N, C-alpha and C positions, 0 to 999 in steps of 0.2 A: 306409461302403462305397462302391459306385458307381464313379466314374471312376478312383479311386486304384488299382484293381486291374488296370487294363488293361495297364500296363507289366509287372507281375509275371507275368501269364499268358503274355505273349510269350516270356519267358525259360523258363517251364516247358515250353512247346511244343517247345523244343530239347533237353530232357533225354531220356536213354534210358529206356525202360520199366523199371520197378522189378523186374519179374519176371526180366529178363535178368541183372541184377546178382546176384540171389539164385542163379540157376542156375549162373552162372560160379563163384561161391564154392563151391557144392556140388560142382561138377565138380573143382575143384582139391583140395578136401578128400578126395574119393574117390580121386584119384590118389595122394595121400599115404598113404592107407590101403592101397592096393595095394602100395606099396613096403614098408610095414611087414609086410604078409603075405608069407610066404616062398614066393611063387609064382615058381619059377625058369623054368618053361616060358613062353617068350615068346608062344606060341600062346594059352595060357590068359589071359595078361594082355591080349592083343589082343581076345579074346572079351569080357572084362570091360569094357574101354573102349568097345567097339562097342555093347554092350548099354546102357551108360549114355548114350551119344550118342543112341541111338534113343529112350530115355525123355525126354531133354532136348528133342529135336525135337518129340516128341509133346506134351509139356507146354507148350512154347512155342507150338505151333500152336493148342492149346486156348485159351491165354491171349489170343492175337491174335484168335481167333474171338470170344471174349467181348467184347474191346475194340472189335471192328469195328462194333458197333451204334452208330449216331450218338448223340451227346450233344447235347441240344437245349434251348435256353433261349428263353422267350417274354417279350418286353417290349413294352409299349404301353398302349393305352387300352381302352375298353369294347368296341370291335370284337372284341378278342381275349379280354377277360375275361368277356363275357356268357355266362351259363349255367355259370359255374365252380362255383357252390354245388351244382348238380345233377350236376356232373362231366360236363357235355356241352358244355363250351367248345371253342373251336378247338383248344387244346392237347391236350384229351382225344381229339379225333377224330384228330389227327396221331399221337399216341402209340399209339392202337389200330391205326391203319392200318400203322404201322411196327413194332409190337411192342416199343416202348420207353416209358420214363417220361419225360415232358417236364416240365421245371421251368418253371412259369408264374408270372411276377412282374408281369404286367400289372395295371393298376389303372384302374377306371372314372373318367373325368374327368381323367386324366393328360395333361400337356402336354409339348411339347418345351421351350418357354421357360416357366420357373416360378421365381419369386423367393423364395418363402417357405421358409426353411431347414428347419424341423422337418417340416412336411407334405411338403415336397419330398423330404427324406431317407426318408420313409415310402413314397415311390413316386409322388407326384403329379408329380414331375419324372422323366421317362422314363429319363434317363441314370442316375438314382440307383437304378433297379430292378435294375441289373446286379449279379450276384453272381459271385464268382470261381469258376472251374471250367475244365476242359479241354473247352470247348464246340466241337463240330464245326459247329453251325448256331445262329444266332440269328434267331428269327422276330420281326420288328419292325414296328410301325406307329406313327403319330403325326402330329400337325399339325392334325387336324380340330378339336380343342378349342381350339387356338390361334386358329383363325379364328372359331369360333363364339363363344367367350368374349372373345377379344382384340379383335376388330373387328366382331363381329356379322355377318360375311359381307357387309360393305359397306365400300367404300374400303379394301381390305385389302392394297394393293400394298406398303406399307412392312413390314407384318407378314410377308407372303410372302417379301420380300427378306431379312428377317432369318432366316427359317427356311432358305431356300435360294436361291442366286443364280440368275439367268436361265440361266447356263451349267450349273447343277447341280453345280458344283464347290466352292462356298463356302457358308458359313452354318452354322447350328446342326445341321441334319440331316446334311450331309456330315461335319461334325466328329464327331458321335456315331457314324456308320457307320464312319468312318475309325478311330476308337478301337477299335471292335469288331473290325474287320479286323486290327488290329495284334495281337490275341490269337491269330490263326490261324483264327478262325471265319469261315465263310461267312455272309452275311446275306441273308435274304429280307425285303424291305420290302413290306408288304401295303397296297394302296390301300383306298379306302372304297367301300361300297355306294352306289349312286346311288338317288335317289328314284324311285319308280315313276310320278311325275308327278301323283299324286292324294293329297291329305290329309297331306302331309309338311311339318313346320315347317322343314325344312332345304332346301327347294326353292331358296331364294335363295342357297345356298352353292355351287350347281353350277358357275358360271363360275370362282370362286376355287379350288374343289376341282380342277377340270380343269387349271388353270394350275399349281397346286402339284404335281400328279402328273405333268404334262409335264416339270417340272424334275427330279423324283425319277427319272423314266425316263432322263433324260439322265445323271444321276449313276450309275445302274446300268450304262449302256452303257460308262462309262469304267473299269469294274472288273469283270473276269471272275468275281470272287468275290462280287458283289452281284447279286441277282435282284429285279426289280420285278414283283410280282403285281398286275396291274390287275383290279379287280372292276367296271369301268365297264360291261361288257356283261352282267353277271350277272342283273340285274333287268329283266324284260320290262315294257314300259309297261302301267300299270294293274294289275300283279300285286302285291298287298299281302303275299303269303305269305313274302317274304324279310325282312320287318321285323316287329318286335314291335308291341305295341299302340300304343306311342308313335310309331311310324313313323320312328324314328331308329335304334334299335339292331337288330342282326341277330336274326332268329328262329332257332329250333333248325334249321330247314331251311337257312338261310343259313350258320350256323356249321358244319354238316356239310359243305356244299359248299366253303366256304373251306378247311376242314381237309383235305379230299380233294385240293384243288388244291395246297396246300402240300406234302402228302405226295408227290404226283407229282413235284414239283420235286426233293425230297430223294432220291427213288429214282433219278433220272437219273444 
């Protein structure tokens, strides 16, 4: 699955809703039945047709109302997948806030650039987490593990350039986001939590992380259907409550706040 589905969804987005086709067929069938019925009075025929039209409009309105709820997919790494076992991950917070079920495909440790085919297809490559569907929104993150595991957050310029160019328009991240946009979905790219400045093993990643997200912000500015949610200001200095015991992954408190901020964007 994965990237292969992007083109198919773009075609599906152009198809008419299935329920309208069904209603059109029922309407035509009913008109035929009226003709078979020996109703000579044109007034009575008009009443029959008008009654049917009212039912069709009511049924159509109900179907549109049901379909108006956003369909949301989540892709990324442990920032989004943390607390998924207890059903308190970011996706659960978003779903509860909006009253919808969010499909969460995020995987801890996943990367944007990942070369192993089998584990990559199982979700370690973020692009392979995609599943076909008529998604209205894709919540996406990634790149942190590429820096942490790929270059140890030291001398990462080449790695960052491969992920996303200085302009924000080229690289693996813009390619992934562009493929998602071709399906008709809007994309919310979520940044990373910052270290509170005390006791964090990822403190050395700050400068590279800031540069990566500056470029992602430039990418989002170039497309009205892409939103960048920065978390840079979420964690107060010295406040450990937004991180788990490892001081890397989000705490329940952080996941709740991230989910609320994402839901606010979707509501707009």
